[in-house]
N, C-alpha and C positions, 0 to 999 in steps of 0.2 A: 399690884401692891399701891393700888391710889389711896390716899390716906385721907378723911373728911375732916375740915379742919374748918367747916361753916362757922362764923360767928366769933371767931378771933378779931384781934385789933391787929394792924398791918405787925406793930413791933411784937405780939405774942406768935404774929405767925414768924419771923423773923426765927425769933427764939427758940421758936419750935424748928423747924430747920437745920439750924444751928444744933441744939442737941442732938437733932439724929444723926447730924454728917459728925459732931466729936464722937458719938458712942460708937457708929463705925470705926474710928480711928483708935479705938480702944486708948486713949491717953489717960496719963494718972491725971486724979479731979485736980489737983493743983495746975497743971498745965493748961487745961482745960477749960479753968476760971481765968488763967490771965489771957488766954483767945478771949474770951466772951468780954470780958470787960474793956470797959468804953470811956478814954480817957477827957475826952469831951464832946458836945456836938452844937454846931452851929445851924441855928435856924434862920432862914431867909423867907420873907415877904414881899412879893413885889408886885405891881400893879400894870395889867395889858389890856389891853382895849384892841378886841377881836370883833369885827362887823358893826362897830360904833357903841358895845356895851363893855365897858369894865370887868375882868374880872381879877380876880388876887389870887397869883400862886406864892405855891409855902413849897422849899422845898431841905432839906437836911442833908449836912454831909458830917459823918461820925469817924473821930479818929482815935485805933486802937490801939497805936504802938507806936510812940512819938521816939521812943528810943531809939528807933530804924531808921535813922538819917542816913544821909537824904534821903527827903522823900523828891518824889521827881514831879515837874511843871512848876508853876511861881515864876514870879518877876526874876528870883536868884537865877536858877537855871537856865532861864530868856538871856541874860545878860551875861551868862558863860558862853552860849553857846555862838552868841554872835561877838565877842573879844574872839572867839576862836577862828572864827571865820573869817576874818583880817580886819 
């Protein structure tokens, strides 16, 4: 059941895998589109020196559903944990 996806960009490959998973779940099209929609994307690039050579790395974080809060992580949650401990 291996499927060849040669030539796809990373985004196209992810979309392809998500589409396959949604098809297996047999969701209504509106629900599937809501799951796939992306609210925002943050892209960061930062330099790192490795063995005397500077390489630039790029990373992404996609937010798909900001309405399902609170989200884990972040400074606010950390402060709650610290204050709860004493």
